[in-house]
C-alpha positions in Angstrom: -22.2 -28.7 42.4 -23.9 -24.7 41.8 -23.1 -21.4 42.4 -23.5 -20.5 45.8 -25.3 -17.0 46.4 -23.6 -15.5 49.3 -25.7 -13.3 51.6 -22.9 -12.1 54.0 -19.4 -11.1 55.0 -19.1 -14.0 57.3 -20.3 -16.5 54.7 -17.8 -14.8 52.0 -14.7 -14.7 54.7 -15.8 -18.9 55.2 -15.7 -19.4 51.1 -12.6 -17.3 50.7 -10.3 -18.7 53.4 -10.9 -22.2 52.6 -7.9 -23.9 50.5 -10.2 -24.7 47.4 -10.1 -22.5 44.4 -13.0 -20.0 44.5 -14.2 -18.3 41.5 -16.3 -15.2 43.0 -18.4 -13.0 40.7 -19.3 -9.6 42.0 -22.7 -8.9 40.4 -26.1 -6.3 40.6 -29.6 -7.7 40.1 -30.1 -4.9 37.4 -27.1 -5.6 35.4 -28.5 -8.0 32.7 -24.6 -9.1 32.2 -24.2 -10.6 35.4 -26.7 -13.2 34.5 -24.8 -14.4 31.6 -21.6 -14.7 33.4 -23.6 -16.4 36.6 -25.3 -19.1 33.8 -21.3 -19.7 32.4 -20.1 -20.5 35.9 -23.1 -23.0 36.7 -22.7 -24.8 33.5 -18.9 -25.2 34.3 -19.9 -26.3 37.9 -21.7 -29.1 36.7 -18.6 -30.3 35.0 -16.5 -32.8 36.8 -13.4 -31.0 35.8 -14.5 -28.4 38.1 -15.7 -30.6 41.4 -13.1 -28.8 43.6 -13.4 -25.3 42.4 -16.1 -23.1 44.6 -18.3 -21.2 42.6 -19.9 -18.1 44.4 -22.2 -15.0 43.4 -21.4 -11.9 45.8 -23.9 -9.1 45.8 -21.5 -6.0 45.2 -24.0 -3.4 46.2 -25.3 -5.4 49.4 -21.6 -6.5 50.4 -20.3 -3.2 49.8 -17.4 -3.3 52.6 -16.6 -6.3 50.5 -16.7 -4.8 47.1 -14.7 -2.0 48.4 -12.1 -4.1 49.7 -11.3 -5.6 46.1 -12.0 -2.4 44.2 -15.0 -3.4 42.5 -15.6 -0.4 40.2 -18.3 -2.1 37.9 -20.1 -5.2 37.7 -19.7 -7.8 36.5 -16.3 -8.4 37.9 -14.7 -11.9 38.5 -12.1 -12.6 41.0 -10.3 -15.7 41.2 -9.3 -16.7 44.8 -6.9 -19.4 45.8 -5.9 -20.1 49.6 -7.4 -17.2 50.7 -5.6 -14.4 48.0 -7.0 -12.7 45.0 -5.1 -14.3 42.4 -6.7 -13.2 39.1 -9.2 -11.1 37.9 -11.9 -10.3 34.8 -13.5 -6.9 34.7 -16.8 -6.8 32.4 -17.7 -9.7 30.2 -15.2 -12.1 28.7 -16.5 -15.5 28.4 -13.5 -17.1 26.9 -11.2 -15.7 29.4 -13.4 -16.8 32.0 -13.4 -20.1 31.0 -9.7 -20.5 30.4 -8.9 -19.0 33.7 -11.2 -21.6 35.4 -9.4 -24.2 33.7 -6.0 -22.8 34.5 -6.9 -22.5 38.6 -8.4 -25.6 38.6 -5.4 -27.3 37.1 -6.9 -28.5 33.8 -4.5 -28.2 31.2 -4.1 -29.4 27.5 -2.3 -32.4 28.3 -5.1 -33.4 31.2 -7.7 -32.9 29.3 -6.2 -35.1 26.4 -5.7 -37.9 28.9 -9.1 -37.5 30.2 -10.6 -38.8 26.4 -11.0 -37.1 23.3 -13.1 -34.3 22.6 -15.6 -36.7 20.8 -15.5 -38.9 23.8 -16.4 -35.5 25.8 -19.2 -34.8 23.4 -20.7 -38.5 23.5 -21.3 -38.1 27.4 -22.6 -34.6 27.2 -25.2 -35.6 24.6 -26.2 -38.9 26.9 -26.0 -36.7 30.0 -30.0 -36.5 30.2 -32.4 -38.5 28.0 -33.6 -35.2 26.2 -30.6 -32.9 26.3 -30.3 -29.5 24.9 -27.4 -27.6 23.5 -28.0 -23.8 23.3 -27.3 -20.3 24.2 -27.8 -19.9 27.8 -29.9 -22.6 29.6 -33.6 -23.4 30.4 -33.8 -20.3 32.8 -31.9 -17.6 31.2 -31.9 -18.4 27.0 -29.7 -15.8 25.3 -31.0 -15.7 21.7 -34.4 -15.8 20.5 -34.4 -19.3 18.9 -33.4 -21.0 22.3 -36.3 -19.0 24.1 -38.6 -20.5 21.5 -37.4 -24.1 21.7 -37.6 -24.1 25.3 -41.0 -22.8 25.6 -42.1 -25.3 23.4 -40.2 -28.1 25.3 -41.7 -27.1 28.4 -45.2 -27.1 27.2 -44.6 -31.1 26.8 -43.6 -31.6 30.4 -40.7 -33.8 29.6 -37.4 -33.9 31.7 -34.6 -32.3 29.8 -31.2 -31.1 30.6 -29.3 -28.0 28.9 -26.0 -27.4 27.8 -24.7 -23.5 27.6 -22.7 -23.3 24.3 -21.3 -20.1 25.3 -19.6 -21.5 28.5 -17.1 -24.0 26.1 -16.0 -22.7 22.6 -14.4 -26.6 22.5 -18.0 -28.1 22.7 -19.4 -25.2 20.8 -17.5 -25.7 17.5 -16.9 -29.4 17.9 -20.9 -30.3 18.0 -21.3 -28.7 14.7 -18.8 -31.4 13.3 -19.9 -34.3 15.2 -23.2 -33.7 14.5 -22.7 -32.6 11.1 -25.3 -29.9 12.0 -23.9 -26.0 11.9 -26.5 -24.4 14.1 -27.8 -23.8 17.6 -29.9 -25.1 19.6 -29.7 -28.7 18.9 -32.2 -31.2 20.7 -30.9 -34.6 21.2 -32.9 -37.7 22.5 -31.1 -40.7 24.1 -28.0 -39.7 22.4 -29.6 -38.9 18.9 -29.6 -35.7 16.7 -33.4 -34.8 16.7 -32.7 -31.1 15.0 -33.3 -27.7 15.8 -36.0 -25.4 16.1 -37.5 -25.7 13.1 -37.6 -29.6 13.2 -39.2 -29.2 16.7 -41.8 -27.0 15.2 -42.5 -29.4 12.5 -42.9 -32.4 14.9 -45.1 -29.9 17.1 -47.3 -29.2 14.3 -47.6 -33.0 13.4 -48.3 -34.1 16.7 -45.1 -36.4 16.8 -43.1 -34.3 19.5 -44.3 -35.9 22.5 -43.7 -39.3 21.1 -40.2 -38.2 19.7 -39.1 -37.0 23.1 -40.4 -39.9 25.0 -39.3 -42.5 22.8 
């Protein structure tokens, strides 16, 4: 799953008119905060519990008719739609609220989460999602801290395939992984489910000529 960029009123009507829950980001190219919200939505869209949710990105200035209809005064604004009607909204950047409301409208409650498995099981699944898995602030295309940006630049130079998880999109994972791996900071790099370390360790491996072998182990 992904976040669909809506380019016409007709496309917007098709999404909103469906029976699925739709999470709509009203954004603008020039607004840096919109990219942060988009990145979080993209990470949520990848997760199995949100498979039935539609995530869309609407350019507020290009589709001004739609923005006016929903009284969009500033970007980013996120509106939640159900059965064609707006049921909730978030004005501005509130990652915790975005995640919790997405869970709410996707029908994911604490009991359901517990029934699906423990936090430890979820962390194990995420860690093993790719042979090389990076937990960071932001994602590979839009790192959201200097350490994450440096790390991605180094990993990209190796040409190794990898996946990323945006810890800003899920506070439970962000805090839980620190305890699970006994590693208090981010980014964190895992290879085949094993923690390699953070930026400093990756730099040491690079300097020692061991990085490629470690990532391809």
